[in-house]
N, C-alpha and C positions, 0 to 999 in steps of 0.2 A: 530451516528458516522460512520466515513466510515467505510465498510467491508474489508473482509480481499484484494478482488482484487482491491479496491482502491487505498491501500496503496503501492499494487504490481505494480499498472499502476503509482504511482510516483516514486517509484524506478527505474522503467525502463526510466525515465525521466533523472532521474541521472545519469546512467549509459549510455544514451547517450550523454550526453550534460555538465557531468562534472568529468565522470570517467578519467583520464589520465591529466587532468589538477589540477592546482595549485591555487585551488582558494582564494581570501581572505575572510576571514572570519570575521565577525562583529556581535556586540550585539547591534543596535541603541536604543532599550529600555536600556540596560545596565546590565540587570539582568543576561546574558550570556556572562557578559564580559570574566573571567577569562577561560573559555571553548574554547571560539573563539580565543582567544590568543594563547590558545596550538594550534589550529588546524590550522591556519590561515600561507597560503602558502607551505604549505606539499599537496602534489599530493593524490587525492582521489583515491584507489587504488580497491573500490567496494562499489557498493548498491546494498541492496539485505532487502527483505521483508520477514517476520515469521512473521505468523496471519498478526494484523494489527498494528504491528511495524514495523519499519525501521532503518536499520543499515547502516550507511555511513563509510565506513574505509579510514583513512586518512595515509601514510606511511608506508604502511603494517603493524603497531602497534595500534593506538588509533580508535575508534570506535565510533561516535557520534549517538545516540539511540536517537527515534523521536518518541512518544504516540501521535496522535493528538488527541484522546478523541472526546468529546462531537466538542468543538468549535476551537480546532486547524484547520490552513489549510496553504497550499503552495501557496505561488503567482510566477508565470514565466514569466518572460517578456525579451526581445530581441530575436536574431536570435534563437529560440525552434525547436531544429531540432527531424526529429524521424529516427530510424535508416532504410535504405535501405534493409539492411539485409534480415530482417525479415518482409518485409511488399510484398505482392502478389496485383495484381488491379483485381476490380471487385469483385463483389459479389455473393455469388451460391442464382441461382433463388428461391425466394422464403423465401430466411434466413431472421431472423429478432430476435434481443437479446433484452432480456428485461436487461433495465440498472441500475445502482442503485438509479435511481431516480423514477423509475417505465415508464420509455419511452422507446419506442420501436427507434431501429437505424432508421434512415432517408432514407427514402427510396432512391437508386441510389449512396449510399454512396463510395466514390471511394476506398476504400481499407479494406484488411484484413489482419492479420498477419498469420503465416503460421502454426498457434495451430488454429484456429476460431477467435481467440480475435478482439475484433473490439473496445476495447477500444480508440486503438490508433486514432481511425477515431471520436469517441464520444467526444476525449477532443477539436477536431477544428486539427489535429496535421496533415502535419507543419503550424505551425505559426508564425507571429512575433509580435504578438498582446498580451497582457497581458495575462495571463489566472490565474483562483482560479484553486487549486485542492483540493477538500474536498471534502463532498459527494453529492456535486453539481457544476459541474463539467462544469460550463457556461463560456464563453469568454467575457470579459469586455473592456472598454474600451483601448486603445493600450495608451502606454506611451509617453509622447510630447519626452522627451530626455532618453538617456540609460548611468548608469542605472538610472531607476526612483527615486527620493526623496521617503524616507521613510514614509509609511503611515501606521498612526497607531503604534500599541504596538509592533513592529518587534522583536522577544525573539532575531533570528539571521536573518544572510544574508549572502549569498554564492554568489560571485563574481568572473568570471571569465573573458577571454577578450568577450565574446559574450553572456553569458546567467547570469541572476539574478535570485536568488531563496531565496524569503522571507517567512520566519515562524513565524506564529502568533497563540497565544493563545492555546500553544500543551498544553496535561498534563504532559509528560514528554517529556525532553532536556538536554540529560548529556553525558558528556564522559566518554568512558568505555573503562578497558583493555581487552585483549581477556578473561582473566580469567572468568572477570565480565559479560562478553558478555555470556560466557557459562554458569554462573548461571542464568542468564535471560533464555534463551533458555532452560535449565532442567526444568523449572517450567512452561513453555508450552506445549501444548499438540503438534501432527503433523500438520503440515500445510498441506494440500493434493496438492495446488499448488506449491509447492516445491515439494513432494516427495510421489505421489500418489504408495506407493510399499505394497507389501506383508508384511513387518516388518511395518512398519507405518501404515495401516491399521490395525496390532493386535494390534500395541500400542493405538491406540484410542477404539477399542472395549475391549480391558482389562482394560483401565480404565474406560470404561462406561459401565461395569458390575459390577464394586463397587460401583457406586452410585445410591442409594435408591430414588433417587431426581427424578422428573419427566423428560422426556428427550426432551422437551422443554426447560427446563433449561438445561439440559445438553450439548447439541449442545450449547448453548453461554457459556459455561463453557471455559476459553480460555487454562486451563490446561488440558484438556481432550482432544480437538479440537480446535486448533488456525486459527482465521480468520472468523469463520462463526457468523454473524448478526441475526438480525431479519428478514431481505428480505429473504436472502438462507434459514433460520432454517425451515419459513413457506412454501417454495417452497418443500422440503426436505420431510416434515410430509406430505405435501398434496399429493404428488407422492406415497410416502409409504404408504400411508391411514392410518397413526398413529397418536391416540389421542395425545395430547403433555402433556397430564396428569399422560400418560403411566410409571411408573418406570422404569428407563432405567435397570436396575438389574433384571426385568421380561422380557423383550425380550430376543428373540431366538437370538442366535451366527450369525447365518445366516442374520436376519434382521439389526442388527449392521454393519454387512459388504456391506450390499448394501447400507446402508447410508453413 
């Protein structure tokens, strides 16, 4: 299952390529036909990720919620752009970054964004070829025509003048009102990629201290902290020199704050 940083990467692709446009929304497989009809032709006004879930806003009103789960993935095709406002050229000497699939960034990769995040490069942007965005962000063959014919069970397709995005195999794909989105978010723990603030840190610590379960499980509990999967869990515990079987409520507050 993609971890939170991969979902943030996909949300950024939507912000750059779809926000401000009014895409046609369809459901080639038919399972999301009613939701697609509700959204089609309306302006996409926001795209954001919270943990492993992504939310696309249409018309400052309805939201498309997508959770990729284990099998879901987005395929982008067309003139897929990267926001030049966040790009800087060149890598810091000696810089390498462990990616979602355990591979280091290729030497000589051309760009980092201002936050030091190299996921823009790791998905091969900017590109005009088709790419698959899930846990394994490898580039695939370029489509012959645009938009390409739907391949497989495409739950939802978003299409504007330049870019096509196809969703297959998600665990969740639904249209929500703002109040319904709030209820989903209330069930999630803080997402450090969105707000690494003292208040959000305290929200994590207080929830973790109520858990008797092992810290290795608590870090994967999306109601305690949102976005962490097995890769980051293992790295966090290794760096903290923590036994993953240690009950969370036995840890010192300062240890949890450091996590």
